[in-house]
Each structure stands twice: as C-alpha cells, then as structure tokens.
C-alpha beads as a LAMMPS data file, in Angstrom:
LAMMPS data file: protein, C-alpha beads

309 atoms
308 bonds

1 atom types
1 bond types

-500.0 500.0 xlo xhi
-500.0 500.0 ylo yhi
-500.0 500.0 zlo zhi

Masses

1 110.0

Atoms # bond

1 1 1 217.790 -88.780 121.591
2 1 1 219.486 -86.694 118.900
3 1 1 222.803 -88.039 117.657
4 1 1 223.941 -84.470 116.923
5 1 1 222.376 -81.092 117.747
6 1 1 224.338 -78.192 116.293
7 1 1 223.173 -74.667 116.987
8 1 1 224.636 -71.541 115.261
9 1 1 228.059 -73.184 114.630
10 1 1 230.719 -71.125 112.978
11 1 1 234.402 -72.040 112.402
12 1 1 237.009 -69.458 111.340
13 1 1 240.582 -70.448 110.700
14 1 1 243.135 -67.772 111.410
15 1 1 244.676 -67.884 107.961
16 1 1 241.332 -67.834 106.108
17 1 1 239.588 -64.791 104.668
18 1 1 236.119 -66.233 105.315
19 1 1 234.574 -68.758 107.744
20 1 1 234.925 -72.482 106.896
21 1 1 231.560 -72.983 108.538
22 1 1 229.050 -70.145 109.002
23 1 1 226.139 -70.182 111.405
24 1 1 225.087 -73.844 110.718
25 1 1 222.278 -75.321 112.719
26 1 1 221.133 -78.911 112.224
27 1 1 219.759 -81.846 114.061
28 1 1 220.776 -85.495 113.283
29 1 1 218.302 -88.043 114.522
30 1 1 219.677 -91.191 116.259
31 1 1 219.446 -94.316 114.281
32 1 1 219.632 -92.584 110.899
33 1 1 222.218 -92.129 108.117
34 1 1 222.705 -88.402 107.755
35 1 1 224.751 -87.251 104.748
36 1 1 226.613 -83.993 104.136
37 1 1 227.142 -83.088 100.443
38 1 1 229.072 -80.262 98.905
39 1 1 231.938 -79.319 96.645
40 1 1 235.568 -79.561 97.724
41 1 1 236.163 -76.952 100.402
42 1 1 232.495 -76.547 101.260
43 1 1 233.158 -77.222 104.914
44 1 1 232.040 -80.830 105.298
45 1 1 235.207 -82.167 106.899
46 1 1 235.455 -79.094 109.222
47 1 1 231.937 -79.833 110.492
48 1 1 232.673 -83.521 110.959
49 1 1 235.841 -82.818 112.886
50 1 1 234.118 -80.347 115.237
51 1 1 231.428 -82.903 115.967
52 1 1 234.112 -85.574 116.590
53 1 1 235.883 -83.236 119.102
54 1 1 238.941 -82.795 116.889
55 1 1 238.336 -79.080 116.338
56 1 1 236.870 -76.375 118.456
57 1 1 234.067 -74.240 116.983
58 1 1 234.679 -70.534 116.943
59 1 1 231.105 -69.967 118.110
60 1 1 227.899 -71.938 118.613
61 1 1 227.250 -75.194 120.420
62 1 1 227.402 -78.865 119.383
63 1 1 225.763 -81.629 121.369
64 1 1 226.758 -85.194 120.478
65 1 1 224.547 -88.012 121.945
66 1 1 223.520 -85.578 124.726
67 1 1 227.010 -84.405 125.636
68 1 1 228.599 -81.017 124.855
69 1 1 231.312 -81.649 122.256
70 1 1 233.607 -79.033 123.880
71 1 1 232.993 -79.258 127.645
72 1 1 232.348 -83.027 127.683
73 1 1 234.629 -84.143 124.901
74 1 1 235.842 -87.237 126.822
75 1 1 232.287 -88.581 127.091
76 1 1 231.680 -87.951 123.426
77 1 1 234.931 -89.795 122.386
78 1 1 233.848 -92.834 124.315
79 1 1 230.654 -93.140 122.188
80 1 1 231.885 -92.365 118.682
81 1 1 234.155 -93.824 116.033
82 1 1 235.501 -92.208 112.841
83 1 1 236.934 -92.832 109.439
84 1 1 238.885 -89.652 108.785
85 1 1 239.333 -88.384 105.244
86 1 1 243.062 -87.935 105.725
87 1 1 243.569 -91.246 107.639
88 1 1 246.187 -93.826 106.563
89 1 1 247.007 -97.185 108.066
90 1 1 250.450 -97.800 109.563
91 1 1 252.728 -99.356 106.901
92 1 1 254.167 -102.193 108.982
93 1 1 251.008 -103.347 110.641
94 1 1 248.633 -105.897 109.168
95 1 1 244.853 -105.494 108.780
96 1 1 244.466 -107.854 111.775
97 1 1 246.884 -105.765 113.872
98 1 1 245.074 -102.541 113.089
99 1 1 241.569 -103.721 114.028
100 1 1 242.488 -106.038 116.945
101 1 1 244.788 -103.578 118.632
102 1 1 242.363 -100.682 118.113
103 1 1 239.512 -102.666 119.833
104 1 1 241.797 -103.473 122.758
105 1 1 242.749 -99.832 123.118
106 1 1 239.048 -99.001 123.338
107 1 1 238.643 -101.445 126.150
108 1 1 237.549 -104.797 124.596
109 1 1 238.794 -108.067 125.995
110 1 1 241.211 -110.135 123.931
111 1 1 238.494 -112.667 123.073
112 1 1 235.911 -110.022 122.164
113 1 1 238.480 -108.084 120.080
114 1 1 239.452 -111.321 118.310
115 1 1 235.899 -112.207 117.418
116 1 1 234.973 -108.693 116.269
117 1 1 238.160 -108.432 114.169
118 1 1 237.422 -111.641 112.335
119 1 1 233.818 -110.738 111.698
120 1 1 234.647 -107.298 110.266
121 1 1 237.661 -108.459 108.116
122 1 1 235.441 -111.150 106.583
123 1 1 232.545 -108.763 105.989
124 1 1 234.817 -106.414 104.112
125 1 1 236.593 -109.373 102.387
126 1 1 240.120 -108.518 103.632
127 1 1 240.407 -111.523 105.899
128 1 1 242.573 -113.290 103.323
129 1 1 245.090 -110.503 103.660
130 1 1 244.927 -110.322 107.425
131 1 1 248.589 -111.079 107.939
132 1 1 250.024 -108.895 105.145
133 1 1 251.695 -105.603 106.093
134 1 1 249.678 -102.561 104.939
135 1 1 252.673 -101.360 102.858
136 1 1 252.086 -104.404 100.602
137 1 1 248.357 -103.838 100.045
138 1 1 246.495 -101.819 97.431
139 1 1 245.112 -98.328 98.102
140 1 1 241.617 -99.761 98.269
141 1 1 242.605 -102.450 100.776
142 1 1 244.229 -99.793 102.984
143 1 1 241.035 -97.771 102.946
144 1 1 238.989 -100.777 103.932
145 1 1 241.402 -101.277 106.981
146 1 1 240.290 -97.838 108.213
147 1 1 236.605 -98.660 107.657
148 1 1 237.054 -101.965 109.501
149 1 1 238.687 -100.262 112.503
150 1 1 235.822 -97.817 112.858
151 1 1 232.974 -100.252 112.304
152 1 1 234.296 -103.072 114.463
153 1 1 233.676 -100.950 117.553
154 1 1 230.493 -100.698 119.610
155 1 1 230.323 -96.945 119.103
156 1 1 226.859 -95.400 119.043
157 1 1 227.789 -92.760 116.388
158 1 1 229.952 -93.374 113.367
159 1 1 231.560 -90.518 111.414
160 1 1 232.361 -91.611 107.866
161 1 1 234.295 -88.906 105.965
162 1 1 234.462 -90.149 102.297
163 1 1 234.823 -93.782 103.427
164 1 1 234.774 -95.314 99.953
165 1 1 237.175 -93.001 98.196
166 1 1 239.487 -95.046 95.939
167 1 1 237.463 -98.257 96.255
168 1 1 236.354 -100.315 93.205
169 1 1 232.638 -100.799 92.664
170 1 1 232.541 -104.207 94.342
171 1 1 234.459 -102.993 97.393
172 1 1 232.173 -99.916 97.650
173 1 1 229.101 -102.211 97.815
174 1 1 230.758 -104.263 100.584
175 1 1 231.164 -101.049 102.594
176 1 1 227.582 -100.145 101.837
177 1 1 226.409 -103.442 103.248
178 1 1 228.437 -102.936 106.356
179 1 1 226.921 -99.384 106.780
180 1 1 223.408 -100.788 106.398
181 1 1 224.101 -103.514 108.943
182 1 1 225.380 -100.877 111.344
183 1 1 222.154 -98.895 111.022
184 1 1 219.933 -101.926 111.339
185 1 1 221.454 -102.538 114.829
186 1 1 220.506 -98.998 115.873
187 1 1 223.639 -97.159 115.085
188 1 1 223.809 -93.563 113.837
189 1 1 225.987 -92.394 110.979
190 1 1 227.153 -88.982 109.800
191 1 1 228.464 -89.523 106.192
192 1 1 230.221 -87.338 103.734
193 1 1 230.748 -88.438 100.124
194 1 1 231.262 -87.154 96.631
195 1 1 229.509 -90.196 95.172
196 1 1 225.884 -89.228 94.546
197 1 1 224.819 -92.872 93.975
198 1 1 226.273 -93.675 97.420
199 1 1 224.319 -90.854 99.031
200 1 1 221.161 -91.879 97.207
201 1 1 221.570 -95.518 98.169
202 1 1 222.300 -94.960 101.936
203 1 1 220.922 -91.639 103.146
204 1 1 217.829 -91.034 105.335
205 1 1 218.439 -87.285 105.214
206 1 1 220.803 -85.070 103.194
207 1 1 222.217 -81.606 103.821
208 1 1 223.912 -79.761 100.963
209 1 1 226.370 -77.111 102.075
210 1 1 228.366 -74.543 100.031
211 1 1 230.921 -72.015 101.261
212 1 1 230.241 -73.172 104.840
213 1 1 226.487 -72.568 104.736
214 1 1 223.428 -74.864 104.369
215 1 1 221.768 -74.299 100.974
216 1 1 219.381 -77.221 100.750
217 1 1 218.278 -80.141 102.897
218 1 1 215.707 -82.931 103.076
219 1 1 215.058 -86.555 102.198
220 1 1 215.845 -87.833 98.715
221 1 1 212.247 -87.445 97.710
222 1 1 212.111 -83.864 99.081
223 1 1 215.309 -82.818 97.306
224 1 1 214.183 -84.297 93.978
225 1 1 211.276 -81.791 94.047
226 1 1 213.853 -78.961 93.783
227 1 1 213.813 -79.726 90.055
228 1 1 210.195 -79.055 88.913
229 1 1 210.312 -81.819 86.286
230 1 1 210.705 -85.502 87.031
231 1 1 212.351 -86.830 83.784
232 1 1 215.674 -86.105 82.161
233 1 1 216.377 -86.640 78.501
234 1 1 220.033 -86.522 77.268
235 1 1 220.421 -85.663 73.545
236 1 1 223.638 -85.286 71.598
237 1 1 224.036 -81.550 71.045
238 1 1 225.098 -81.473 67.369
239 1 1 222.914 -79.023 65.401
240 1 1 219.863 -78.946 67.667
241 1 1 218.545 -75.482 68.387
242 1 1 218.738 -74.789 72.157
243 1 1 215.702 -72.524 72.069
244 1 1 213.638 -75.351 70.727
245 1 1 214.730 -77.706 73.488
246 1 1 214.004 -75.036 76.149
247 1 1 210.385 -75.142 75.199
248 1 1 210.301 -78.611 76.811
249 1 1 211.937 -77.630 80.120
250 1 1 215.212 -76.672 81.701
251 1 1 218.290 -77.335 79.600
252 1 1 221.757 -78.173 81.000
253 1 1 225.031 -78.402 79.109
254 1 1 226.701 -81.501 80.475
255 1 1 230.029 -80.524 78.948
256 1 1 230.374 -83.858 77.148
257 1 1 228.691 -82.988 73.835
258 1 1 225.315 -83.701 75.372
259 1 1 222.391 -81.529 76.309
260 1 1 220.206 -82.563 79.299
261 1 1 216.621 -81.525 79.304
262 1 1 214.594 -81.802 82.551
263 1 1 211.023 -82.378 81.459
264 1 1 207.761 -84.228 82.132
265 1 1 206.740 -87.652 80.840
266 1 1 204.246 -86.041 78.456
267 1 1 207.113 -84.492 76.483
268 1 1 209.351 -87.584 76.256
269 1 1 207.792 -88.874 73.024
270 1 1 208.205 -85.487 71.252
271 1 1 211.850 -85.154 72.338
272 1 1 212.523 -88.769 71.257
273 1 1 211.022 -88.065 67.831
274 1 1 213.088 -84.959 67.476
275 1 1 216.277 -86.814 68.280
276 1 1 215.425 -89.597 65.813
277 1 1 214.614 -87.119 62.990
278 1 1 218.118 -85.636 63.437
279 1 1 219.659 -89.152 63.824
280 1 1 220.966 -88.249 67.216
281 1 1 221.581 -90.554 70.256
282 1 1 219.488 -89.981 73.301
283 1 1 218.680 -91.541 76.666
284 1 1 215.670 -91.180 79.042
285 1 1 215.844 -91.632 82.809
286 1 1 214.474 -90.359 86.074
287 1 1 215.995 -87.356 87.823
288 1 1 218.851 -88.412 90.115
289 1 1 220.451 -86.858 93.162
290 1 1 223.447 -85.966 90.966
291 1 1 221.076 -83.866 88.818
292 1 1 219.661 -82.160 91.862
293 1 1 223.144 -81.354 93.201
294 1 1 224.216 -79.768 89.933
295 1 1 220.909 -77.944 89.568
296 1 1 221.163 -76.463 93.054
297 1 1 224.757 -75.394 92.413
298 1 1 223.591 -73.652 89.301
299 1 1 226.264 -75.169 87.024
300 1 1 225.448 -75.584 83.391
301 1 1 221.909 -74.168 83.298
302 1 1 221.450 -72.520 79.958
303 1 1 219.559 -69.240 80.503
304 1 1 217.942 -67.032 77.878
305 1 1 221.085 -64.980 77.315
306 1 1 223.170 -68.051 76.740
307 1 1 220.643 -69.479 74.336
308 1 1 220.698 -66.251 72.250
309 1 1 224.537 -66.325 72.203

Bonds

1 1 1 2
2 1 2 3
3 1 3 4
4 1 4 5
5 1 5 6
6 1 6 7
7 1 7 8
8 1 8 9
9 1 9 10
10 1 10 11
11 1 11 12
12 1 12 13
13 1 13 14
14 1 14 15
15 1 15 16
16 1 16 17
17 1 17 18
18 1 18 19
19 1 19 20
20 1 20 21
21 1 21 22
22 1 22 23
23 1 23 24
24 1 24 25
25 1 25 26
26 1 26 27
27 1 27 28
28 1 28 29
29 1 29 30
30 1 30 31
31 1 31 32
32 1 32 33
33 1 33 34
34 1 34 35
35 1 35 36
36 1 36 37
37 1 37 38
38 1 38 39
39 1 39 40
40 1 40 41
41 1 41 42
42 1 42 43
43 1 43 44
44 1 44 45
45 1 45 46
46 1 46 47
47 1 47 48
48 1 48 49
49 1 49 50
50 1 50 51
51 1 51 52
52 1 52 53
53 1 53 54
54 1 54 55
55 1 55 56
56 1 56 57
57 1 57 58
58 1 58 59
59 1 59 60
60 1 60 61
61 1 61 62
62 1 62 63
63 1 63 64
64 1 64 65
65 1 65 66
66 1 66 67
67 1 67 68
68 1 68 69
69 1 69 70
70 1 70 71
71 1 71 72
72 1 72 73
73 1 73 74
74 1 74 75
75 1 75 76
76 1 76 77
77 1 77 78
78 1 78 79
79 1 79 80
80 1 80 81
81 1 81 82
82 1 82 83
83 1 83 84
84 1 84 85
85 1 85 86
86 1 86 87
87 1 87 88
88 1 88 89
89 1 89 90
90 1 90 91
91 1 91 92
92 1 92 93
93 1 93 94
94 1 94 95
95 1 95 96
96 1 96 97
97 1 97 98
98 1 98 99
99 1 99 100
100 1 100 101
101 1 101 102
102 1 102 103
103 1 103 104
104 1 104 105
105 1 105 106
106 1 106 107
107 1 107 108
108 1 108 109
109 1 109 110
110 1 110 111
111 1 111 112
112 1 112 113
113 1 113 114
114 1 114 115
115 1 115 116
116 1 116 117
117 1 117 118
118 1 118 119
119 1 119 120
120 1 120 121
121 1 121 122
122 1 122 123
123 1 123 124
124 1 124 125
125 1 125 126
126 1 126 127
127 1 127 128
128 1 128 129
129 1 129 130
130 1 130 131
131 1 131 132
132 1 132 133
133 1 133 134
134 1 134 135
135 1 135 136
136 1 136 137
137 1 137 138
138 1 138 139
139 1 139 140
140 1 140 141
141 1 141 142
142 1 142 143
143 1 143 144
144 1 144 145
145 1 145 146
146 1 146 147
147 1 147 148
148 1 148 149
149 1 149 150
150 1 150 151
151 1 151 152
152 1 152 153
153 1 153 154
154 1 154 155
155 1 155 156
156 1 156 157
157 1 157 158
158 1 158 159
159 1 159 160
160 1 160 161
161 1 161 162
162 1 162 163
163 1 163 164
164 1 164 165
165 1 165 166
166 1 166 167
167 1 167 168
168 1 168 169
169 1 169 170
170 1 170 171
171 1 171 172
172 1 172 173
173 1 173 174
174 1 174 175
175 1 175 176
176 1 176 177
177 1 177 178
178 1 178 179
179 1 179 180
180 1 180 181
181 1 181 182
182 1 182 183
183 1 183 184
184 1 184 185
185 1 185 186
186 1 186 187
187 1 187 188
188 1 188 189
189 1 189 190
190 1 190 191
191 1 191 192
192 1 192 193
193 1 193 194
194 1 194 195
195 1 195 196
196 1 196 197
197 1 197 198
198 1 198 199
199 1 199 200
200 1 200 201
201 1 201 202
202 1 202 203
203 1 203 204
204 1 204 205
205 1 205 206
206 1 206 207
207 1 207 208
208 1 208 209
209 1 209 210
210 1 210 211
211 1 211 212
212 1 212 213
213 1 213 214
214 1 214 215
215 1 215 216
216 1 216 217
217 1 217 218
218 1 218 219
219 1 219 220
220 1 220 221
221 1 221 222
222 1 222 223
223 1 223 224
224 1 224 225
225 1 225 226
226 1 226 227
227 1 227 228
228 1 228 229
229 1 229 230
230 1 230 231
231 1 231 232
232 1 232 233
233 1 233 234
234 1 234 235
235 1 235 236
236 1 236 237
237 1 237 238
238 1 238 239
239 1 239 240
240 1 240 241
241 1 241 242
242 1 242 243
243 1 243 244
244 1 244 245
245 1 245 246
246 1 246 247
247 1 247 248
248 1 248 249
249 1 249 250
250 1 250 251
251 1 251 252
252 1 252 253
253 1 253 254
254 1 254 255
255 1 255 256
256 1 256 257
257 1 257 258
258 1 258 259
259 1 259 260
260 1 260 261
261 1 261 262
262 1 262 263
263 1 263 264
264 1 264 265
265 1 265 266
266 1 266 267
267 1 267 268
268 1 268 269
269 1 269 270
270 1 270 271
271 1 271 272
272 1 272 273
273 1 273 274
274 1 274 275
275 1 275 276
276 1 276 277
277 1 277 278
278 1 278 279
279 1 279 280
280 1 280 281
281 1 281 282
282 1 282 283
283 1 283 284
284 1 284 285
285 1 285 286
286 1 286 287
287 1 287 288
288 1 288 289
289 1 289 290
290 1 290 291
291 1 291 292
292 1 292 293
293 1 293 294
294 1 294 295
295 1 295 296
296 1 296 297
297 1 297 298
298 1 298 299
299 1 299 300
300 1 300 301
301 1 301 302
302 1 302 303
303 1 303 304
304 1 304 305
305 1 305 306
306 1 306 307
307 1 307 308
308 1 308 309
C-alpha cells in the first residue's frame, strides 16, 4: 500500500498571486521516510497540511493509506499523527499531561496511555521534567513535547513538519533515534526539514520543491549524481584566479570568503598544491546533500561572465 498517492495537486490561496502548490504528483511508499526539501515558502507545509486533511486542495486528488483525504478525511485522521510546524504546547500543562491526555483522546486505555507516555518521555529524555508546566521549560523541551505527543501514538503515518527546529545537537539525535525506531516498526513518515544533515541521515527518498513545483527527486545517491563531480574542495578566495579554478570543475562562491570547487579525485592533489603554494587554507570532502540543494537552486555558481567580471 502507498502511504500517500497525490495526483495533479494544486493549491491556490485567495490572497496569493500564484499557486502555493502547482500540479504536484508524487507517491510515498509505506514503511519509508519520505522527505520534502525546499526554501521558505516553497510549499512544503501546504502540501503536508493537505495530506493531513487540514487544507483542501484546489484541484487534484490525494489518497492517504488508501483513503481519499477529502471525501474520507475521518478515516485518514484515525490513521495519522502530526508535528505541525506552528504547534506549541499549552503553557500550564506538563509534558506528562500533554502526552497522556492526547493518547486517551485518541482512544487508548489509561494503562496503555500511561505506559506509552513513560516510554516516549524517557526516549526523548524529558521524563525528568514530566511534572513541570510547559511555561517553565526551554524552547527545545517544548518542541520535544510535540514530538512525543505525535510519536507515542499507534498511527500508521507520521507527518513531521520541521520536528527538530530549535533543538540542540544532542536533542536532535534523540529525535532521529525515535524516528528510526518508528520506521523499524513499519511506520511511514513524511518529513520536512531545513537541516540537510538530518535529511541525509534519515531519508529513503527526497523531493525538492520550489515555488510549489517539484524540481528534483530521488534517493540520496541519485540526487548526488546531479553534480557531475564527486569531490568538493574549499579554498580561501584571497588572490586566486577564478578562471584557473574553473579548469578543475564547477566553482561556487560560498559567501564566506571561500570558493568551493566541485571536482574529481584526480584533481585533488593539484588543487591542494595550488592552495599550499599560495599559503591558503583548504579542505577536501565528499559532495553532500547541502551541496546538491544549493547546486540545484543555482545559487552561487560562478559562470563565465561572472569570472570575467
């Protein structure tokens, strides 16, 4: 079964001059982590909210776990759970209150809700603050309450709209572990994030959207092939001639006093020697998803005209 099957989906807001989502078709396999990437305003949250029955599409159809998201919204809601991007915990309620009460609202018995609440609060390491009102907790702890509420359920499909925003590196990894555990038990996840390392770590399949349209999609390995070269070399810009660097591959201005050259392993020694002769710092690494995203968006690529200027 497909977790999500969207066909020709468009969403137009009355006050907008152009569609938030334009003719998107995609299929999300069950049991996978499917990630939407895009700049702010690209349409990621709009698509998530339509799949989660919170918004009606202007045109097109969306099937979620075999049910029509418009005509059979009640069936869909019984099978999904969501961490909304704009969600906030209630100030006076504790982490325990949030998770335990939510599970009971969804139909769990008191004993089942109690057991699930304890397991999830411990997994996300907020059990020690279980009796503290949310108003007294940090922003990161509040975000983990929302994640705990969504992931403590027995939902078949989980929508995570930027779930780790505002979390410190350790807390982010705790959420990553919980997400992987969810998947290992057969759960499906639709994830949005601005953290490329998060997408690279978790995703089975990625779709990049811009201005409401799909511009690239594939596995991590498939998307890396968008950049012809497989190695990146960062060199301090200083007095280096850009035309010289372009002979080794594609050159990107990182905007931080560094030039990034996408090249092949055979050219790494020459570029390293060039940097050393000019007494410039440099680093060598593999191409990352972050590189692919920027490359696809076309930001910072130095073309022939820019090089001459």
